All heavy atoms as a GROMACS GRO file, in nm:
protein
  480
    1MET      N    1  -6.672   2.725  -4.147
    1MET     CA    2  -6.810   2.714  -4.187
    1MET      C    3  -6.836   2.582  -4.258
    1MET      O    4  -6.936   2.518  -4.235
    1MET     CB    5  -6.846   2.833  -4.274
    1MET     CG    6  -6.990   2.838  -4.308
    1MET     SD    7  -7.086   2.876  -4.163
    1MET     CE    8  -7.223   2.952  -4.232
    2ALA      N    9  -6.747   2.539  -4.344
    2ALA     CA   10  -6.767   2.415  -4.418
    2ALA      C   11  -6.770   2.295  -4.323
    2ALA      O   12  -6.849   2.202  -4.343
    2ALA     CB   13  -6.657   2.396  -4.522
    3TYR      N   14  -6.688   2.298  -4.219
    3TYR     CA   15  -6.687   2.188  -4.122
    3TYR      C   16  -6.819   2.181  -4.047
    3TYR      O   17  -6.874   2.073  -4.026
    3TYR     CB   18  -6.569   2.204  -4.026
    3TYR     CG   19  -6.556   2.091  -3.928
    3TYR    CD1   20  -6.528   1.962  -3.973
    3TYR    CD2   21  -6.572   2.111  -3.792
    3TYR    CE1   22  -6.515   1.856  -3.884
    3TYR    CE2   23  -6.559   2.007  -3.702
    3TYR     CZ   24  -6.531   1.879  -3.748
    3TYR     OH   25  -6.519   1.775  -3.660
    4THR      N   26  -6.872   2.294  -4.008
    4THR     CA   27  -7.002   2.298  -3.940
    4THR      C   28  -7.111   2.243  -4.030
    4THR      O   29  -7.196   2.164  -3.986
    4THR     CB   30  -7.036   2.442  -3.897
    4THR    OG1   31  -6.932   2.490  -3.812
    4THR    CG2   32  -7.168   2.449  -3.825
    5GLU      N   33  -7.110   2.282  -4.154
    5GLU     CA   34  -7.209   2.231  -4.249
    5GLU      C   35  -7.194   2.080  -4.267
    5GLU      O   36  -7.294   2.008  -4.277
    5GLU     CB   37  -7.195   2.303  -4.382
    5GLU     CG   38  -7.238   2.448  -4.374
    5GLU     CD   39  -7.210   2.525  -4.501
    5GLU    OE1   40  -7.164   2.465  -4.601
    5GLU    OE2   41  -7.234   2.647  -4.499
    6HIS      N   42  -7.072   2.031  -4.271
    6HIS     CA   43  -7.048   1.887  -4.282
    6HIS      C   44  -7.105   1.814  -4.161
    6HIS      O   45  -7.172   1.712  -4.175
    6HIS     CB   46  -6.898   1.860  -4.295
    6HIS     CG   47  -6.861   1.716  -4.285
    6HIS    ND1   48  -6.893   1.624  -4.383
    6HIS    CD2   49  -6.798   1.646  -4.187
    6HIS    CE1   50  -6.850   1.505  -4.346
    6HIS    NE2   51  -6.793   1.517  -4.226
    7LEU      N   52  -7.079   1.866  -4.041
    7LEU     CA   53  -7.129   1.801  -3.919
    7LEU      C   54  -7.281   1.798  -3.914
    7LEU      O   55  -7.341   1.695  -3.879
    7LEU     CB   56  -7.074   1.871  -3.795
    7LEU     CG   57  -6.926   1.853  -3.768
    7LEU    CD1   58  -6.884   1.935  -3.647
    7LEU    CD2   59  -6.892   1.706  -3.748
    8THR      N   60  -7.344   1.908  -3.950
    8THR     CA   61  -7.490   1.909  -3.947
    8THR      C   62  -7.549   1.822  -4.056
    8THR      O   63  -7.661   1.772  -4.042
    8THR     CB   64  -7.546   2.052  -3.958
    8THR    OG1   65  -7.498   2.113  -4.076
    8THR    CG2   66  -7.507   2.134  -3.837
    9ALA      N   67  -7.476   1.797  -4.163
    9ALA     CA   68  -7.526   1.710  -4.269
    9ALA      C   69  -7.518   1.562  -4.231
    9ALA      O   70  -7.600   1.483  -4.275
    9ALA     CB   71  -7.446   1.734  -4.397
   10ILE      N   72  -7.422   1.525  -4.148
   10ILE     CA   73  -7.405   1.383  -4.116
   10ILE      C   74  -7.462   1.344  -3.981
   10ILE      O   75  -7.471   1.225  -3.950
   10ILE     CB   76  -7.257   1.340  -4.124
   10ILE    CG1   77  -7.173   1.411  -4.018
   10ILE    CG2   78  -7.201   1.361  -4.263
   10ILE    CD1   79  -7.031   1.356  -4.005
   11HIS      N   80  -7.503   1.441  -3.899
   11HIS     CA   81  -7.558   1.412  -3.767
   11HIS      C   82  -7.704   1.454  -3.762
   11HIS      O   83  -7.740   1.558  -3.816
   11HIS     CB   84  -7.480   1.484  -3.657
   11HIS     CG   85  -7.339   1.437  -3.647
   11HIS    ND1   86  -7.304   1.315  -3.597
   11HIS    CD2   87  -7.224   1.497  -3.684
   11HIS    CE1   88  -7.173   1.300  -3.601
   11HIS    NE2   89  -7.121   1.409  -3.656
   12PRO      N   90  -7.787   1.374  -3.697
   12PRO     CA   91  -7.929   1.410  -3.688
   12PRO      C   92  -7.951   1.525  -3.591
   12PRO      O   93  -7.942   1.509  -3.470
   12PRO     CB   94  -7.996   1.282  -3.639
   12PRO     CG   95  -7.889   1.205  -3.570
   12PRO     CD   96  -7.760   1.244  -3.636
   13ILE      N   97  -7.978   1.641  -3.645
   13ILE     CA   98  -8.003   1.760  -3.565
   13ILE      C   99  -8.139   1.814  -3.606
   13ILE      O  100  -8.163   1.840  -3.723
   13ILE     CB  101  -7.895   1.867  -3.590
   13ILE    CG1  102  -7.759   1.814  -3.550
   13ILE    CG2  103  -7.927   1.996  -3.517
   13ILE    CD1  104  -7.643   1.899  -3.596
   14GLY      N  105  -8.228   1.827  -3.509
   14GLY     CA  106  -8.360   1.880  -3.540
   14GLY      C  107  -8.466   1.820  -3.450
   14GLY      O  108  -8.435   1.772  -3.340
   15PRO      N  109  -8.590   1.818  -3.496
   15PRO     CA  110  -8.699   1.764  -3.416
   15PRO      C  111  -8.679   1.616  -3.384
   15PRO      O  112  -8.609   1.544  -3.457
   15PRO     CB  113  -8.823   1.783  -3.504
   15PRO     CG  114  -8.784   1.887  -3.604
   15PRO     CD  115  -8.635   1.874  -3.623
   16ALA      N  116  -8.741   1.571  -3.276
   16ALA     CA  117  -8.724   1.433  -3.230
   16ALA      C  118  -8.755   1.330  -3.338
   16ALA      O  119  -8.681   1.234  -3.356
   16ALA     CB  120  -8.811   1.408  -3.107
   17GLY      N  121  -8.863   1.349  -3.411
   17GLY     CA  122  -8.900   1.253  -3.515
   17GLY      C  123  -8.794   1.243  -3.624
   17GLY      O  124  -8.763   1.134  -3.672
   18TYR      N  125  -8.741   1.357  -3.663
   18TYR     CA  126  -8.636   1.358  -3.764
   18TYR      C  127  -8.512   1.284  -3.713
   18TYR      O  128  -8.453   1.204  -3.784
   18TYR     CB  129  -8.601   1.502  -3.802
   18TYR     CG  130  -8.481   1.513  -3.892
   18TYR    CD1  131  -8.493   1.483  -4.028
   18TYR    CD2  132  -8.357   1.552  -3.844
   18TYR    CE1  133  -8.383   1.491  -4.112
   18TYR    CE2  134  -8.247   1.561  -3.927
   18TYR     CZ  135  -8.261   1.530  -4.061
   18TYR     OH  136  -8.151   1.538  -4.143
   19CYS      N  137  -8.472   1.314  -3.589
   19CYS     CA  138  -8.354   1.249  -3.531
   19CYS      C  139  -8.373   1.098  -3.524
   19CYS      O  140  -8.284   1.022  -3.562
   19CYS     CB  141  -8.324   1.306  -3.394
   19CYS     SG  142  -8.269   1.479  -3.396
   20ALA      N  143  -8.489   1.055  -3.476
   20ALA     CA  144  -8.516   0.912  -3.466
   20ALA      C  145  -8.514   0.846  -3.604
   20ALA      O  146  -8.455   0.739  -3.622
   20ALA     CB  147  -8.650   0.888  -3.397
   21ASP      N  148  -8.575   0.910  -3.701
   21ASP     CA  149  -8.576   0.855  -3.838
   21ASP      C  150  -8.435   0.841  -3.893
   21ASP      O  151  -8.402   0.740  -3.957
   21ASP     CB  152  -8.658   0.943  -3.932
   21ASP     CG  153  -8.807   0.933  -3.907
   21ASP    OD1  154  -8.851   0.838  -3.837
   21ASP    OD2  155  -8.880   1.020  -3.957
   22ARG      N  156  -8.350   0.941  -3.871
   22ARG     CA  157  -8.212   0.935  -3.920
   22ARG      C  158  -8.134   0.822  -3.853
   22ARG      O  159  -8.058   0.752  -3.917
   22ARG     CB  160  -8.140   1.068  -3.897
   22ARG     CG  161  -8.188   1.185  -3.980
   22ARG     CD  162  -8.139   1.182  -4.125
   22ARG     NE  163  -7.998   1.163  -4.140
   22ARG     CZ  164  -7.905   1.259  -4.145
   22ARG    NH1  165  -7.940   1.384  -4.136
   22ARG    NH2  166  -7.778   1.229  -4.160
   23ILE      N  167  -8.152   0.806  -3.723
   23ILE     CA  168  -8.082   0.700  -3.650
   23ILE      C  169  -8.130   0.564  -3.699
   23ILE      O  170  -8.049   0.474  -3.724
   23ILE     CB  171  -8.103   0.716  -3.498
   23ILE    CG1  172  -8.032   0.843  -3.449
   23ILE    CG2  173  -8.052   0.594  -3.423
   23ILE    CD1  174  -8.071   0.887  -3.310
   24LEU      N  175  -8.261   0.548  -3.714
   24LEU     CA  176  -8.316   0.420  -3.762
   24LEU      C  177  -8.268   0.389  -3.904
   24LEU      O  178  -8.233   0.274  -3.934
   24LEU     CB  179  -8.468   0.422  -3.756
   24LEU     CG  180  -8.527   0.423  -3.616
   24LEU    CD1  181  -8.677   0.452  -3.621
   24LEU    CD2  182  -8.499   0.292  -3.545
   25GLU      N  183  -8.268   0.489  -3.990
   25GLU     CA  184  -8.221   0.469  -4.128
   25GLU      C  185  -8.073   0.432  -4.130
   25GLU      O  186  -8.031   0.344  -4.206
   25GLU     CB  187  -8.245   0.596  -4.211
   25GLU     CG  188  -8.198   0.583  -4.354
   25GLU     CD  189  -8.269   0.473  -4.433
   25GLU    OE1  190  -8.382   0.437  -4.398
   25GLU    OE2  191  -8.208   0.422  -4.529
   26SER      N  192  -7.995   0.494  -4.045
   26SER     CA  193  -7.853   0.459  -4.036
   26SER      C  194  -7.836   0.313  -3.995
   26SER      O  195  -7.753   0.241  -4.051
   26SER     CB  196  -7.784   0.550  -3.936
   26SER     OG  197  -7.649   0.516  -3.920
   27GLY      N  198  -7.916   0.269  -3.900
   27GLY     CA  199  -7.909   0.129  -3.858
   27GLY      C  200  -7.948   0.034  -3.969
   27GLY      O  201  -7.884  -0.069  -3.989
   28ARG      N  202  -8.054   0.068  -4.041
   28ARG     CA  203  -8.097  -0.018  -4.153
   28ARG      C  204  -7.991  -0.024  -4.262
   28ARG      O  205  -7.964  -0.129  -4.319
   28ARG     CB  206  -8.229   0.031  -4.210
   28ARG     CG  207  -8.350   0.001  -4.124
   28ARG     CD  208  -8.480   0.030  -4.198
   28ARG     NE  209  -8.502   0.173  -4.214
   28ARG     CZ  210  -8.566   0.250  -4.127
   28ARG    NH1  211  -8.614   0.198  -4.017
   28ARG    NH2  212  -8.583   0.378  -4.150
   29THR      N  213  -7.930   0.089  -4.290
   29THR     CA  214  -7.831   0.096  -4.397
   29THR      C  215  -7.702   0.023  -4.362
   29THR      O  216  -7.644  -0.046  -4.447
   29THR     CB  217  -7.798   0.245  -4.428
   29THR    OG1  218  -7.918   0.310  -4.466
   29THR    CG2  219  -7.695   0.257  -4.538
   30THR      N  220  -7.658   0.036  -4.237
   30THR     CA  221  -7.528  -0.020  -4.199
   30THR      C  222  -7.536  -0.155  -4.129
   30THR      O  223  -7.436  -0.224  -4.118
   30THR     CB  224  -7.455   0.077  -4.103
   30THR    OG1  225  -7.533   0.090  -3.983
   30THR    CG2  226  -7.434   0.212  -4.166
   31GLY      N  227  -7.655  -0.190  -4.079
   31GLY     CA  228  -7.668  -0.312  -4.001
   31GLY      C  229  -7.631  -0.293  -3.854
   31GLY      O  230  -7.637  -0.387  -3.776
   32VAL      N  231  -7.595  -0.173  -3.817
   32VAL     CA  232  -7.560  -0.144  -3.678
   32VAL      C  233  -7.687  -0.146  -3.595
   32VAL      O  234  -7.790  -0.092  -3.635
   32VAL     CB  235  -7.491  -0.005  -3.669
   32VAL    CG1  236  -7.474   0.038  -3.525
   32VAL    CG2  237  -7.357  -0.008  -3.739
   33ASP      N  238  -7.681  -0.212  -3.479
   33ASP     CA  239  -7.800  -0.215  -3.394
   33ASP      C  240  -7.776  -0.156  -3.255
   33ASP      O  241  -7.862  -0.161  -3.168
   33ASP     CB  242  -7.856  -0.357  -3.382
   33ASP     CG  243  -7.758  -0.455  -3.322
   33ASP    OD1  244  -7.647  -0.416  -3.283
   33ASP    OD2  245  -7.794  -0.573  -3.313
   34ARG      N  246  -7.659  -0.100  -3.235
   34ARG     CA  247  -7.629  -0.029  -3.110
   34ARG      C  248  -7.558   0.101  -3.146
   34ARG      O  249  -7.467   0.103  -3.229
   34ARG     CB  250  -7.540  -0.112  -3.019
   34ARG     CG  251  -7.608  -0.238  -2.971
   34ARG     CD  252  -7.515  -0.317  -2.880
   34ARG     NE  253  -7.572  -0.445  -2.851
   34ARG     CZ  254  -7.643  -0.473  -2.743
   34ARG    NH1  255  -7.665  -0.380  -2.654
   34ARG    NH2  256  -7.692  -0.594  -2.724
   35PHE      N  257  -7.601   0.207  -3.082
   35PHE     CA  258  -7.546   0.338  -3.112
   35PHE      C  259  -7.496   0.405  -2.986
   35PHE      O  260  -7.554   0.386  -2.878
   35PHE     CB  261  -7.654   0.429  -3.175
   35PHE     CG  262  -7.694   0.387  -3.313
   35PHE    CD1  263  -7.791   0.292  -3.333
   35PHE    CD2  264  -7.632   0.444  -3.423
   35PHE    CE1  265  -7.828   0.253  -3.459
   35PHE    CE2  266  -7.668   0.405  -3.550
   35PHE     CZ  267  -7.765   0.310  -3.569
   36LEU      N  268  -7.394   0.483  -2.999
   36LEU     CA  269  -7.345   0.569  -2.893
   36LEU      C  270  -7.387   0.710  -2.932
   36LEU      O  271  -7.344   0.762  -3.035
   36LEU     CB  272  -7.193   0.560  -2.881
   36LEU     CG  273  -7.125   0.652  -2.782
   36LEU    CD1  274  -7.172   0.620  -2.640
   36LEU    CD2  275  -6.975   0.636  -2.791
   37LEU      N  276  -7.475   0.769  -2.854
   37LEU     CA  277  -7.529   0.900  -2.887
   37LEU      C  278  -7.461   1.007  -2.804
   37LEU      O  279  -7.439   0.990  -2.685
   37LEU     CB  280  -7.680   0.903  -2.863
   37LEU     CG  281  -7.759   0.796  -2.940
   37LEU    CD1  282  -7.906   0.803  -2.899
   37LEU    CD2  283  -7.744   0.813  -3.089
   38PHE      N  284  -7.431   1.118  -2.866
   38PHE     CA  285  -7.369   1.231  -2.799
   38PHE      C  286  -7.468   1.346  -2.797
   38PHE      O  287  -7.546   1.362  -2.889
   38PHE     CB  288  -7.242   1.276  -2.873
   38PHE     CG  289  -7.131   1.178  -2.865
   38PHE    CD1  290  -7.117   1.078  -2.960
   38PHE    CD2  291  -7.038   1.185  -2.762
   38PHE    CE1  292  -7.014   0.986  -2.954
   38PHE    CE2  293  -6.935   1.094  -2.755
   38PHE     CZ  294  -6.923   0.995  -2.850
   39ALA      N  295  -7.462   1.425  -2.692
   39ALA     CA  296  -7.546   1.545  -2.683
   39ALA      C  297  -7.457   1.667  -2.698
   39ALA      O  298  -7.344   1.670  -2.649
   39ALA     CB  299  -7.618   1.548  -2.549
   40GLU      N  300  -7.511   1.769  -2.763
   40GLU     CA  301  -7.438   1.893  -2.782
   40GLU      C  302  -7.406   1.955  -2.646
   40GLU      O  303  -7.488   1.952  -2.555
   40GLU     CB  304  -7.522   1.991  -2.863
   40GLU     CG  305  -7.458   2.124  -2.882
   40GLU     CD  306  -7.552   2.224  -2.947
   40GLU    OE1  307  -7.667   2.190  -2.978
   40GLU    OE2  308  -7.508   2.338  -2.966
   41GLY      N  309  -7.287   2.009  -2.637
   41GLY     CA  310  -7.246   2.075  -2.514
   41GLY      C  311  -7.297   2.217  -2.509
   41GLY      O  312  -7.406   2.246  -2.553
   42GLY      N  313  -7.219   2.306  -2.455
   42GLY     CA  314  -7.259   2.444  -2.446
   42GLY      C  315  -7.276   2.489  -2.301
   42GLY      O  316  -7.347   2.584  -2.274
   43GLY      N  317  -7.217   2.414  -2.212
   43GLY     CA  318  -7.229   2.445  -2.070
   43GLY      C  319  -7.315   2.340  -2.002
   43GLY      O  320  -7.395   2.273  -2.067
   44PRO      N  321  -7.297   2.323  -1.873
   44PRO     CA  322  -7.366   2.214  -1.801
   44PRO      C  323  -7.518   2.216  -1.816
   44PRO      O  324  -7.579   2.112  -1.840
   44PRO     CB  325  -7.325   2.236  -1.656
   44PRO     CG  326  -7.199   2.314  -1.661
   44PRO     CD  327  -7.208   2.398  -1.785
   45GLU      N  328  -7.580   2.332  -1.802
   45GLU     CA  329  -7.726   2.338  -1.810
   45GLU      C  330  -7.777   2.302  -1.949
   45GLU      O  331  -7.875   2.230  -1.964
   45GLU     CB  332  -7.775   2.477  -1.768
   45GLU     CG  333  -7.751   2.505  -1.621
   45GLU     CD  334  -7.784   2.648  -1.583
   45GLU    OE1  335  -7.841   2.721  -1.666
   45GLU    OE2  336  -7.752   2.686  -1.470
   46HIS      N  337  -7.710   2.354  -2.050
   46HIS     CA  338  -7.749   2.326  -2.189
   46HIS      C  339  -7.729   2.178  -2.222
   46HIS      O  340  -7.814   2.115  -2.284
   46HIS     CB  341  -7.669   2.414  -2.284
   46HIS     CG  342  -7.713   2.406  -2.426
   46HIS    ND1  343  -7.828   2.464  -2.472
   46HIS    CD2  344  -7.656   2.345  -2.533
   46HIS    CE1  345  -7.842   2.439  -2.600
   46HIS    NE2  346  -7.738   2.368  -2.640
   47THR      N  347  -7.618   2.123  -2.178
   47THR     CA  348  -7.589   1.982  -2.203
   47THR      C  349  -7.692   1.892  -2.134
   47THR      O  350  -7.744   1.798  -2.197
   47THR     CB  351  -7.448   1.946  -2.154
   47THR    OG1  352  -7.355   2.031  -2.219
   47THR    CG2  353  -7.414   1.802  -2.183
   48LEU      N  354  -7.725   1.920  -2.009
   48LEU     CA  355  -7.825   1.840  -1.938
   48LEU      C  356  -7.962   1.851  -2.003
   48LEU      O  357  -8.036   1.752  -2.013
   48LEU     CB  358  -7.832   1.881  -1.791
   48LEU     CG  359  -7.713   1.840  -1.707
   48LEU    CD1  360  -7.724   1.898  -1.566
   48LEU    CD2  361  -7.698   1.689  -1.702
   49ALA      N  362  -7.998   1.969  -2.050
   49ALA     CA  363  -8.125   1.986  -2.120
   49ALA      C  364  -8.129   1.900  -2.247
   49ALA      O  365  -8.231   1.839  -2.279
   49ALA     CB  366  -8.149   2.133  -2.153
   50ASN      N  367  -8.018   1.896  -2.320
   50ASN     CA  368  -8.012   1.814  -2.441
   50ASN      C  369  -8.021   1.665  -2.410
   50ASN      O  370  -8.087   1.590  -2.482
   50ASN     CB  371  -7.884   1.843  -2.520
   50ASN     CG  372  -7.896   1.971  -2.600
   50ASN    OD1  373  -8.005   2.010  -2.638
   50ASN    ND2  374  -7.785   2.036  -2.625
   51ILE      N  375  -7.956   1.622  -2.303
   51ILE     CA  376  -7.962   1.481  -2.263
   51ILE      C  377  -8.105   1.445  -2.223
   51ILE      O  378  -8.157   1.339  -2.262
   51ILE     CB  379  -7.862   1.451  -2.150
   51ILE    CG1  380  -7.719   1.463  -2.204
   51ILE    CG2  381  -7.887   1.313  -2.090
   51ILE    CD1  382  -7.613   1.462  -2.096
   52LYS      N  383  -8.170   1.532  -2.148
   52LYS     CA  384  -8.309   1.507  -2.108
   52LYS      C  385  -8.401   1.501  -2.231
   52LYS      O  386  -8.489   1.415  -2.238
   52LYS     CB  387  -8.356   1.614  -2.011
   52LYS     CG  388  -8.295   1.601  -1.875
   52LYS     CD  389  -8.340   1.714  -1.783
   52LYS     CE  390  -8.270   1.705  -1.649
   52LYS     NZ  391  -8.306   1.816  -1.560
   53ALA      N  392  -8.381   1.590  -2.326
   53ALA     CA  393  -8.462   1.590  -2.447
   53ALA      C  394  -8.440   1.462  -2.528
   53ALA      O  395  -8.534   1.403  -2.580
   53ALA     CB  396  -8.432   1.713  -2.532
   54LEU      N  397  -8.316   1.420  -2.537
   54LEU     CA  398  -8.285   1.295  -2.607
   54LEU      C  399  -8.357   1.177  -2.541
   54LEU      O  400  -8.421   1.097  -2.608
   54LEU     CB  401  -8.134   1.273  -2.607
   54LEU     CG  402  -8.081   1.149  -2.675
   54LEU    CD1  403  -8.110   1.152  -2.823
   54LEU    CD2  404  -7.932   1.136  -2.651
   55GLY      N  405  -8.349   1.171  -2.409
   55GLY     CA  406  -8.411   1.061  -2.336
   55GLY      C  407  -8.562   1.064  -2.336
   55GLY      O  408  -8.627   0.959  -2.340
   56SER      N  409  -8.621   1.182  -2.335
   56SER     CA  410  -8.767   1.190  -2.326
   56SER      C  411  -8.836   1.197  -2.462
   56SER      O  412  -8.952   1.162  -2.474
   56SER     CB  413  -8.808   1.311  -2.242
   56SER     OG  414  -8.772   1.432  -2.306
   57SER      N  415  -8.766   1.242  -2.564
   57SER     CA  416  -8.830   1.262  -2.695
   57SER      C  417  -8.783   1.167  -2.804
   57SER      O  418  -8.863   1.117  -2.882
   57SER     CB  419  -8.806   1.406  -2.741
   57SER     OG  420  -8.859   1.496  -2.650
   58VAL      N  421  -8.652   1.143  -2.812
   58VAL     CA  422  -8.598   1.062  -2.921
   58VAL      C  423  -8.597   0.912  -2.886
   58VAL      O  424  -8.644   0.829  -2.965
   58VAL     CB  425  -8.456   1.108  -2.961
   58VAL    CG1  426  -8.398   1.020  -3.070
   58VAL    CG2  427  -8.459   1.254  -3.007
   59LEU      N  428  -8.546   0.878  -2.770
   59LEU     CA  429  -8.535   0.736  -2.733
   59LEU      C  430  -8.669   0.663  -2.734
   59LEU      O  431  -8.675   0.549  -2.781
   59LEU     CB  432  -8.463   0.721  -2.601
   59LEU     CG  433  -8.315   0.761  -2.602
   59LEU    CD1  434  -8.251   0.736  -2.467
   59LEU    CD2  435  -8.238   0.693  -2.712
   60PRO      N  436  -8.779   0.724  -2.685
   60PRO     CA  437  -8.907   0.652  -2.694
   60PRO      C  438  -8.947   0.619  -2.839
   60PRO      O  439  -9.005   0.513  -2.865
   60PRO     CB  440  -9.007   0.749  -2.630
   60PRO     CG  441  -8.925   0.830  -2.536
   60PRO     CD  442  -8.792   0.846  -2.606
   61LEU      N  443  -8.914   0.706  -2.931
   61LEU     CA  444  -8.945   0.680  -3.073
   61LEU      C  445  -8.861   0.562  -3.125
   61LEU      O  446  -8.910   0.482  -3.205
   61LEU     CB  447  -8.920   0.805  -3.156
   61LEU     CG  448  -9.008   0.925  -3.125
   61LEU    CD1  449  -8.961   1.046  -3.204
   61LEU    CD2  450  -9.154   0.895  -3.152
   62LEU      N  451  -8.736   0.556  -3.081
   62LEU     CA  452  -8.650   0.446  -3.124
   62LEU      C  453  -8.698   0.314  -3.065
   62LEU      O  454  -8.700   0.211  -3.133
   62LEU     CB  455  -8.506   0.472  -3.082
   62LEU     CG  456  -8.439   0.595  -3.146
   62LEU    CD1  457  -8.301   0.616  -3.085
   62LEU    CD2  458  -8.431   0.580  -3.296
   63ARG      N  459  -8.739   0.316  -2.939
   63ARG     CA  460  -8.787   0.194  -2.874
   63ARG      C  461  -8.915   0.144  -2.936
   63ARG      O  462  -8.941   0.024  -2.941
   63ARG     CB  463  -8.807   0.218  -2.724
   63ARG     CG  464  -8.678   0.232  -2.648
   63ARG     CD  465  -8.706   0.242  -2.498
   63ARG     NE  466  -8.585   0.271  -2.428
   63ARG     CZ  467  -8.559   0.384  -2.362
   63ARG    NH1  468  -8.652   0.479  -2.357
   63ARG    NH2  469  -8.446   0.402  -2.302
   64ALA      N  470  -8.999   0.236  -2.982
   64ALA     CA  471  -9.129   0.199  -3.039
   64ALA      C  472  -9.118   0.134  -3.176
   64ALA      O  473  -9.212   0.068  -3.220
   64ALA     CB  474  -9.218   0.323  -3.047
   65SER      N  475  -9.006   0.152  -3.241
   65SER     CA  476  -8.995   0.097  -3.378
   65SER      C  477  -8.926  -0.036  -3.381
   65SER      O  478  -8.880  -0.089  -3.287
   65SER     CB  479  -8.922   0.195  -3.466
   65SER     OG  480  -8.796   0.221  -3.419
   0.00000   0.00000   0.00000
């Protein structure tokens, strides 16, 4: 349980705006300007849905800023 709580505390999990804000803040704080993003697994259909959501909801917010 503690490991799960740690992972959710350090990774942006939630609505698209929240995820984009966390990624942008991480970039500002660290100076990193390229990120490797991972999508949660859970089987092929679930993984593909997460990748599609990342591409359609989060990435446009990152590009706009």
